[in-house]
C-alpha positions in Angstrom: 66.4 87.4 132.7 63.7 89.7 134.2 63.7 88.7 137.9 64.5 92.3 139.0 61.2 93.7 137.9 58.8 90.7 138.1 57.6 91.8 141.5 56.3 94.9 139.8 54.5 92.7 137.3 52.6 91.1 140.2 51.3 94.5 141.2 50.2 95.3 137.6 46.8 94.1 136.7 46.6 91.8 133.7 45.5 93.5 130.5 47.3 94.3 127.3 51.0 93.8 126.9 53.3 94.9 124.1 56.6 93.0 123.6 58.7 95.0 121.2 61.6 93.1 119.6 59.9 89.8 120.6 62.5 87.6 119.0 61.8 83.9 119.7 58.6 84.9 121.6 59.9 83.7 125.0 58.8 86.8 126.9 55.5 87.1 124.9 54.6 83.5 125.9 55.5 84.2 129.5 53.4 87.3 129.7 50.5 85.5 128.0 50.7 82.8 130.7 50.4 85.5 133.3 47.1 86.6 131.9 48.1 89.3 129.5 46.8 89.6 125.9 50.1 90.1 124.2 51.0 91.9 121.0 54.4 90.6 120.0 56.4 92.8 117.6 59.4 91.5 115.7 60.8 93.1 112.6 63.1 90.2 111.6 60.9 87.9 109.4 62.8 84.7 110.2 62.7 85.2 113.9 59.0 86.2 113.9 58.1 83.2 111.6 60.0 80.8 114.0 58.3 82.3 117.0 54.9 81.9 115.4 55.6 78.3 114.3 56.6 77.4 117.9 53.5 79.1 119.3 51.3 77.3 116.8 52.6 74.0 118.0 51.6 74.7 121.6 48.6 72.7 122.9 45.3 74.5 122.9 44.3 76.8 124.3 47.4 78.7 123.1 48.6 81.8 124.9 46.8 84.9 123.7 49.5 86.5 121.3 49.0 88.6 118.2 52.2 88.7 116.1 53.2 91.8 114.1 56.0 92.8 111.7 56.8 96.3 112.9 59.7 98.2 114.4 60.8 101.3 116.4 61.0 104.2 116.2 57.6 104.5 114.5 55.7 101.4 115.4 53.1 102.4 112.7 51.3 99.0 112.7 51.0 98.9 116.5 49.7 102.5 116.6 47.2 101.6 113.9 45.7 99.1 116.3 44.4 102.0 118.4 45.3 100.2 121.6 47.0 101.4 124.8 48.9 98.9 126.8 49.3 98.1 130.5 52.8 96.8 130.0 55.4 97.5 127.3 58.6 95.5 127.2 61.7 96.3 125.3 64.2 93.6 126.1 67.6 94.1 124.4 66.2 96.6 121.9 67.1 100.2 122.9 70.8 99.8 121.9 69.9 99.2 118.3 68.4 102.7 118.0 70.4 105.8 117.3 70.1 108.8 119.6 67.7 110.5 117.1 65.6 107.3 116.8 65.4 107.1 120.6 64.2 110.7 120.8 61.5 109.8 118.3 60.6 106.5 119.9 60.1 107.7 123.5 57.0 109.8 122.8 55.6 107.0 120.6 56.1 104.5 123.5 54.6 106.9 126.0 51.5 107.3 123.8 51.0 103.6 123.7 50.9 103.3 127.5 47.7 103.4 129.6 47.8 105.6 132.7 49.7 103.8 135.4 51.3 101.4 132.9 54.9 100.1 133.0 57.5 100.5 130.3 60.3 98.0 131.0 63.6 98.4 129.2 66.6 96.1 129.4 69.8 97.7 128.2 72.6 95.7 126.8 76.1 97.1 127.2 78.7 95.6 124.9 79.3 95.1 121.2 77.8 92.4 119.0 80.2 90.0 117.3 77.6 89.1 114.6 77.6 92.5 112.8 74.4 93.9 114.3 74.5 97.6 114.8 74.4 98.9 118.3 74.9 102.2 120.1 75.9 103.1 123.7 73.0 103.2 126.1 72.5 104.3 129.7 69.8 104.6 132.2 70.9 108.2 132.7 70.1 109.0 129.1 66.6 107.6 129.4 66.0 109.4 132.7 67.0 112.7 131.1 64.3 112.2 128.4 61.3 110.9 130.3 60.0 114.1 132.0 58.7 115.4 128.7 56.6 112.3 128.1 54.6 111.8 131.3 56.9 109.0 132.4 58.7 108.6 135.7 61.1 106.1 137.1 59.1 103.3 138.8 60.0 103.3 142.5 63.6 102.2 142.9 63.9 100.5 139.6 66.9 101.4 137.6 69.4 98.6 138.3 73.1 98.9 138.2 75.1 97.0 135.7 74.6 93.2 136.0 76.6 90.3 134.5 75.4 88.5 131.4 73.2 85.4 132.1 75.0 83.6 129.3 78.4 84.3 130.9 79.7 86.7 128.2 82.4 88.7 130.0 82.1 91.6 127.5 78.3 92.0 128.0 76.6 93.7 130.9 72.8 94.4 131.4 70.8 97.2 133.1 67.1 97.4 133.6 65.0 100.5 133.7 61.3 100.4 134.7 59.2 103.5 133.9 55.7 104.3 134.8 53.2 106.4 132.9 52.0 109.2 135.2 
């Protein structure tokens, strides 16, 4: 799912990672096994509870993950922690925010990043058949917003549209990796 930016992860020192929209916890667990202390944010109670239950069943020592019920655009509980992160991951999240929410979320995200930290966003293009709300997204929209927030495109990392790993013909993906300047 994230092979296009994992080489950048190798260049990033381990530290604190924030997985926003953590869902099942797959990415949070992976980041924790790479040495990151992870804060996993999931607003959907059922998903978060299932992720925590799975994590609790892992053999000791479990990956270092703190679970929070919070959401964009405010991330008030995350901000209350008073931490800055070396890596922030938004995988399949951005398209659930309206344009106004995205404008509000980007400075919040920027303020949560340590200098030199990465903000990785995977953008899902395509509608949801299960009723979840989504809005059109693009790397161009993100790039037009970032200069005001001390963010820049990480060298050569805004991918083109890529096919869906699950084979859905009506879904395409795009990855944007930003760096805090």
